[in-house]
N, C-alpha and C positions, 0 to 999 in steps of 0.2 A: 656319757664319757667318764664321769667321775665315779670313783669308788672309794669307800672308806677303807682306811688302812687298818684292817681288823687284827685281832690277837693272833689269828692263824698265821698271818704274815710274819709276826715276830717269832712265833714258835718255829716257823720254817727256817728263818735265819739263824736261830739258836741251834737248831739241829745241824745246820751246816757248820756252825762254830765248833761244836763238840764232837764232830764226826771222827771216829777212830781211823777213818780212811784218809783224813786230811794230810796233805803233804806240804801245805803252805801256811804261813802265818796269816792271821786275820788282817785285812787291809786297813790302812790308816790314811784318812783324808789329810793331805798336806796343804792343799790350796783350797780356800773356801770361796763359794760363789759370792759375787758382789751385787749390791743394789744397782739397778739400771733404770734410767729415765729416757724415754724415747718418744717421738711423735707418732701419732696414730698412723698405721699403715707401713711403718718401717719395722725392721727385725731387731729384737733385743737378744743378747746372748748371755747365758749363764754357764760358767766353766768350773770344774773341780779337777784336782789331781790327787791320786792316792798311791801308796806303795804297799807291797807285801813281799815275802820271801819266795823264791822260785819254787814251784811245785808242779804237780801234774795237772791241776785244775787252773785255767787262766782266770784272771780277774775281769769282771764285767761291771757295767754301770746301768743305773736306772734313775728316774726322777720322780719327785713327789710335788703336788701343787695343793695350795689351800686358798680358798676364796673368802675365808672368814677369820683372817689374822691368826691362823694356826690352830683354831678350834678343832678342825677336822682336816684330814689329808687324803688326797686321791692319787692314784698312780697315773702318770702322764703317758699317753699313747700318741704316736704320730697321727696328726689330724690336719685339718685346714690351718689351724693356728700353730701347731707344734711340728718340729722336725728335729731329729737327733735324740729322740727320747731314750735310745739304748746306747748312747755314746757319752763321753765325758763333757760334751758341749751341747746344751739344749738351746735351740733357736725358736724364738717366739715371734710370730707375725702379730704386731700389736693392734689391738682394738680397744676402744674406750671401755668395753665391758670387762677387759682384763686389768684395768687400772686397780692397783692395790693388791694384786695376787702375790703370794709368797711361794718360793720354789726352794726345794732341797735336793741335793744330789746324794745318791747311794752307791758306794763301791762294795762289791762282794765277790767272794770266791767260795770254794768248798769248805773253807775253814771258818767263814763268818762274814760279817759286813761292818761298814762304818758309814754313818750318816752325817752329812755336812750341816753347817749352820744354815739358817734361812736367809734368803735374799729377796727383796721386794721389787716388783715391777711398777714403775710409775709411767702412765700413758698420758701425754699431753695432746691437745688438739689445736688446730689453726682457727680458733673461734673464741671470741671474748664473751659469749653467752648472751642471753636475752635479759634486758633490764626490765624490772617490774617496779611500779610505783605510780603515784597520782600524776595527772596531767597539769594540775593547777596548784599554785602555792600562793597564799596571801603574803603581802609585805610583812616582814618581821616574823613570818611563820616558818615552821619546819616541816620536813617530810623525809622519810627514810626510803632509800632505793636499794634493791638487791639485784643480784645477777645469778643466772643458772650456773655460772662458772665461778670457782673460788680462786683465791690467790691473786686477784687483780687489784688495781688502784683506781679510786674514784677521783674525778676532777670536774670543775665547772668552767665553761668556756668564757663566761663574762662575770668576773668577780664583783663588778659594780651592781649586779643584780642578785647574785647568791654565791655562797661558799659551801663546800661540801667536805666532810671528813673523808680523807683518802682511804681509810681502812673500813670504817663502819657504814659509809654511804649516807650519813645524816646530813641533809641539806638545810641551810639556814638562809632565808631570803633577807636582803637588806631592807632597811626601813624606807629608803627612798627609791628602791628599784621598781621598774614597771616595764614589762616587755617579755621577750622570749629569751630563754637561756637554754643551753644544751648541756645535759649531764653526760659525761663520758666515763666509760669503764675500760681500762687498759690492762690487758693480760700479756705478760712476756714469759715464754717458756722455750723449750727446745725447738718448737715449731716456728718461732718467730714472735713478733709483737703485733697484737690485734686489738681493735677498738670497737666497742659497741656504744651507741648513744641514744638519748631520748630527749626530745624537745619538750620543755615545760613552759608554762606562762606564769610570770610573776604578776599577780593580780592586786588590784585595789578594790575597795568596797564599791559596789555598783548600785545604781538606782534603776527602778523599773522604767522601761521605754515603751511608748505606745505601739500597738500592732497597726501596721499600715497595709492598706489594700482595699479592694472592692468589698462592699458589705451586702451586695445582692447577687444572687445567682439563681439558676433554674434547676429543677429536678433533672439529674443526669448530666448536668454541666459542672464546670469547676472554676474556681478562682484561686489565686495564690496570694497568701498573706506573708508579710515579713516583719522582723523586729530588729532594731539596731543593736541589741545585745547579742553578739555572735561568738565572742571568745569565751567559751565555757560550755557547760552542759545545759541542754534545753529539752523541754517536753511540750508538744502541742496536745491540746485536748478539746473535745466538744462536749457540751453539757447534754445535748440530745442527739445521739447518733442516728436516731430515726429521722431527723431533719437534715443533718449533714455530718460527714466524717471528715477528719483532718489527718494528713500524713505527717511524717517526721520532717518533711521539707516545707510544711505550711500550705499544702494543696488541699483546699476544701471542696468536697464533692457533695452536691445536693442529693439527698435521698428521699425527702418528702416535704410537703408544704409546711411553712411555719418559721419560727425564730429559734436560733440556738446561740449559746455563748461559746466563743472560741477562746481558749486560754493558752498563754505562753509562759511556762515556768522556766526560770533561768537561774543557774548557780555557777559560781566559780570558787576559787580557793578561799574567798573571804566571806561571802554571804549568798542568799537566794532571794529572788524577787519574782513577781508574777504580774502579767498584763492580761486584759480581757477586752473583747470586742463582740458586739452582737451582729450576727449575719442572718439576713432574711432569705429564705428559699422560696421561689415563686414557681407556679406551674403555668402552662400555656392556657389562655382563655378559651372557653367554648365558643364555637362559631355561631351557635343559635340557628334559628329557622325563620326565613322571611315568608310572610303570607300576604295575600292580596290578589287583585285581578291580574291577568296576564295580557290584557289588551287595553289600549287607550287610543282615543281618536286624536288625530293631529289637531293641536290647538286646545285640547281639553286636558284635564288632570284627573288622577286617581291616587288613593292612599295605600302605602305598604306599611306593614308593621313587622317588628322583630321580637323574638322571645328573650333576648338579652339586651342590656342597656350599656351606655358608655361608649358606643362605637360611632363610626362616621359613615354616612351614606355617600355612594359614589356611582356615577353613570359611566359605562364603558365608552359611550360615544355621545357627547353633548350635542352633536349635529342632529341626532335622532330624538333624544329625550334628555331632560334635565331633572334632577331630584334635589329637594331641599333637605335641611337638617331634620325635618320631621317625617321624612319618607314620602312626601308628596311628589309624584312623578307627572311631568307635563310633556305631552307629545310635541315634537318639533317637526320631524319629517318622517315619512313612511319608512319602515324598516324594523329590524330586530335588534334590541339593545339589551345588555346585561346590567342589572342594577345590583350593586354589592353593598354589604354591610361589613365594615372593616373594624376589627377590634385588635388592640395590641398592648403588650407590656414588655418587660425586660426579657421575657422568654420567647418573643416572636409575635407573629400576626395570625389571626384567625379570620376567615372570610366566609360569609354566607352569600349565596348568589340567587337571583331570581330573573328569569327571562321575560322580557316585555316586548310585545309587538305593537308598534305604532301604526295604526290604521289611517286610511285617507279615503275620502269619497271619490267616486269616479271622476276622472279628469277629462281633458279634451282628447278626442280620438285623433291620432296622427297617422299619416300615410296617404298614398295616392288613392283618390276616391272613385276610380274608374278602372274597368278591366275588359278585355276582349272576351268574346264568347269562347268557352273552352279553356281559357287561361285562368291563372290565379293571381291574387294580389293580397298582401298581408297588411292589416291595419294594427295599430298599437294603441295601448292606453297605459300611462305610467303607474296607475294604481293596480296592484297585484290582487289576485284572488277573485276577479270578476268572471262573468259569463257573457260570451258573444252570442248575438242573434241577428237575424235578417228579417225585414218586414215581409217580403214576398219571395218565397223559395222557388217560384217559377222563373224568377229573373236571376237570382244568385243564391248560393248556399255558403255556409261558413262552418269551420270546425272549431274545436275548443281553443286552438292557438291563434284564432283571428285570421285564418287563411280563407279568403273569399274566392269562390269559383264562379265565373260567368256562365249563365245558363241560356238566357235569351236577352235580346236587346230591350232596354227599358231602364226605369229608375225605381229604386227601392230604398229602404232605410237600414243602415247598419247601426246596431245598438250594443252597448257594453254596460251590464248591470252589476253593481257591487253591493254586497250585504256584509257589514262588519260592525264594529263598535260605533261607527259614525252613522249607522242606520242603513237604509237602502237608497242608493243613488244610481241614476242612469244617464249615460252620455250617448248622443245620437249624431249621425251625419248622413246626408244623402249619398247614395252609392249608385253609379251609372254603369250599365253594361252595354257594349256596342260591338260591332263587327270589327274584325282585324283589318288594319289598313292594307291596301295593295301597294306593292313596291313600285308600280309603274314599269318603265322600260329604260335601259341605258342606251343612249343614242350616241353613235360615234364610230370611228374607224376601228378595225380589228387588229391593226398592227401599227407599230411606230418604229422608225429607224433609230439605231443607236445614236444617242446624243440629241435627237430631235424630240418634238412634243406634239401631242394631239389633244383635242378638247373633247370631253365626254359630258353629256347632259342627261337629265331625267325630267322632261317637261311635265309629265303627269303627276309627279310627286315631289315637288320642290322642297328644299329645306332639309334634305337628308345629309348623311355623313359619308364621305368617300374614304376608302382605305385600300392600301396595296398589301397583298399577302406577303410579298418580299420587297421591302423598301430599297434594298440594295440592287434590285433588278429593274424596278420601275417605281418612280415616286409619283404621288398625285397630290395636288393641292386641294384645299377645301372647296375651290370652285370647279374641280373636275379636270384640271390640266395634268396630263400624264406625260412624264419624261422618261425615255428609254435609257437605262443605265448599264444593262448587261444583257448579252444575247440570250434568248430563250423565251418561254411562255410564262406569264404571270397572271394571277387572278386579281381583278379589280372589283371591289365590293361597294355596294351602295345600301346604306341602312336608313330606313325611314321609320320614325316613331310618332305615334299620336297617343291620345289618352287610353286607347283600347289595346295597344300592343306595339310590337316591333316586327318589321319585315325586312329581310336582307336579300338582295339579288346580286348575281355575280356575272361578270363578263370577262372572258379570257382575252388578253392582249398579247400579241407576239412581238417581242422586241427583236427586230431584224437588223442585219448589217450587210454591207457589200461582201460578197462571198470571198473567203480566203481559201485558195485551192492548193491541194497537195497531191502530186502524182508520184506513185512508186511502181517499180517493176524491173525486170531484167534489162540491163543496158546492152548486153550482147546476147544474141539468140541464134539458134541454129536455123539455117535456111529451110524453108518448106515446113516448118513446125510452128503451129499457132501457140501464142503466149497471151497472158492477160496483163493489162495495165490497170492499176487501181487508183481511183481519184475520189477525194472527199472535198466538200460534201456532195451527195448524190443530186440528181436532177438536171445535170448539164448535157452538153452535146459534144461527141468526139469527132474530130476531123484529122486528115493527114496531109502532108505537104507534097508527096510524090506517089501517086497511085501506080506508076509503072514499076516501082521498086517493091512495094508491099501493099497491103490492104487491111482495112478494118472488117473482120469477118462478122462480128456481132457486138452489140452494146447491151449491157445488163445493169439495171439498178436493183440491187438486191441486198446482200448480207450487210447488216449493221449500217444501213443508210450509206452504202458505198456504191460508186458507179464503176463498172468493169467494162474494158474494151478488149475484145479478142483480136489480136493482130497477128500478121504473118509477113515475113520478108522472103521473097523468092530469088533475089539476086545476091550471089555470094559477095561478101566484103563491102556491102553498101549500107547506107544509113537512111532512115526515114524519120521525119519529125511529126509527132502526134500531138494535137492540140485539144485541150478540154476547156469548153466555154460554159459559163453559168451566169444566169441573169435572175435577179429578184427585184423587189420594189425599191431597194436601196442602191442599186447600181449593177454594172456588168463587170465580170472578172474572167480571165483566161490564164491557162498555164500550158507549157509545152514540155514534151519528153522526147528525147532522141534515143532510138533503138538501132543497133547496128548488128548486121548478120555476120557470122563467122565465115572466113574463107575456107574453101575446100570442097570435097565431094558432098553433095546433098545427102542428108540422112533419109532413111525410109520413113514415110509418113506414119504417124501414130495410129491411124485408123485404117491401114491397108491390109489388115488381117494378120500381120506378122506378130503383134502383141495383143493377146486376148485378155480382157478385163471383165469380170462378171461377179456379182450383178453390178449394174451401173445405172442410176445412183445406188448407193449402199449405205447401211448404218454403221459400217466399220469392218465387218468380216467379208473379205473378197478372195477371189481365186485368180491367179495370174498364170499365163502360159506363153512362153516365147517360142513361136513356130519358126524354125530356121533350118537351113541345110547344114549349119555348123553343128558341132558336137561340143560337149563339156558344159560349162556354166556361163551364166550371164551376170554382169554387175548391174544392180538396179539402184537408181536414185529417185526419190520422191521429193518434190518441192511444192511450196504453196504458190499463190498467185503473184507474190512479190519476189520469187526466186529463192526464198529461204529453204534450205534443206531440212526436211522433217524426218527422213528415214533413209538408210543406206544398207544394202545387204547383198548376198550372193545366192543365186538360185539355179537349179539345173534347167537346161533348155528342153523344149519339146516334151514337157511334163507339167501337169497341173501342180501349182504351188499355192497352198492356203496361207493367208496372211490376215492378221488382225491389225487394221490400220487405226490405232487409237489416237485420233486427232480431232480438233474441233470441226464443227460443220463448216463446209466451204468447198471450193474448187481446188483440185490438186493435180499436178502433172507427174506422170510416171515415165522414166527413160531407162531402157535396158540396152546394154552394150555387150556384144559377143562377136568373135571372129571378125573384128574390124567394122562391123555394122552396128547401127544404132536404131532402136525401135522405140516409138513414143506413143503415149496415150493420155487421156484425161479421165478423171473420175470425180463425181460429186458425192460428198459425204453429208448425209442428212441424219441428225441425231434427235 
């Protein structure tokens, strides 16, 4: 941006001044630019005015700038900082970098030019600068403070501690002062009044203080040390960084085994002192190796040794084995125990381990000493690791788990042999093999009425255990007394056990009750048409009250334990009472049902050839044909034996009609009505 105002510029202006073509006088600057002081970021203005005689060439303006107090000058161009460089008023957007720049205005025409006096730009800032100087001053001592900004005034916040020259920044501490003082630097300019400050400490002579904290750490671990001298400058140091390092905050980190001296050097405005402490850095102890036997007999002892010393012997389970301070292990009970050698220091614990098995001789054989032929029995010995055997394998055999199998009746010997650190020991017991017991026979009634009791016995095998398969249906006492609790069949078992095995026999007891009878069927029927009445439970006898009105054509005990009666009433508008009677061991019961015929013209019988049904019985697919003198269609209704409608449809008469009768197995009634006549039939569905 800057250019030097070279001689060529002056020659140019002189040429204008002496031009023979000039018609105006050389300009004369009448108003000089004035010095200006502004705050950074605001606009400063420099103004000139000049006069000349009128002529053909108008008067123009330009501006010159110097950054070195007039040593050199550059022509001003309109830029970020400058505006109006070609007018009588130069506008400068102020920056701190422009502080102290000089500006001149130039008025010129074709006859020549005139240059104004210099005007200086002063740029102030809204900042008091940064204070430099020491942080500590001794009593009666001095210190000089400076600021990055000039023109300000120095002051002390507490004159009882220190005073300061307002111009030079020389601070003098009082003889009795001690504590914190604040040094202030105040700058007032066009931007306002601003203050910078610095806190200093007025010191007195100090004495060395001891270093406080742990003196032992481990490799890779740390401890923290402190010192009471804190107001001042300090430096931590370690004499052997290969043993430990220390940070500026007193944190000591172990780097290797050994001792190192940690130092604390402290100084303030009056003097310097040092303190020292020795720190030991330890490492984790080696675990070492345990050697010695791995087995000991119960009640005996053996010795273990370790490759390192200074530790403690420990047993993981003193109920199995104990160990003394010399490594002598005594077996207490059979089992596996861990013997440990424990060493520790400030860096932690190290443990070496050794597994020891406490052995025992063969003990007493436990279990039932008899078994039936072909059955198995398991014997036990509390000592582990032994071998089972049998004296006579023609009587019994045994596997490695002590499971004996009876082969033939007789007596043999069961043996358990153990070989370990206790030597070889053998336990034996006689073992008997016999035939399985017979269960005898359960003697007593096969049924019991609901709420009553019967007695069951087993004379040939007394002493067994009675049980009911369903206690809520029938209960039984230990003496064989059975009580009926709920209708139905239940199994009563009798279990007999002797030394050679167990046998169970079963007898089925039926819990009976006086019958509860239910009769269902149509209460109104067509005359001359046979219908079915349905009674439960099955096994009874049907009778009627008036054989002159109707009759029972057939009786059937069939589907789902139901008793059916095929009835017919031949007299219109009459009723007949049908009775169903049933007897069992618990009593007699009967129920009645009244059926009434409808009044009117008798319908054509179902099996008179007018309604053809084929096949019959059927599995579901049937063919119907209504043979009649009428024409058109017939309305067909199919019902079950209790009069419930299962199907209803329309079919043409005098023509085969195929139908899939998708219903459960049973007896069904088909009725077809056409031309005022009704045709009936029956079909049995078997699936």
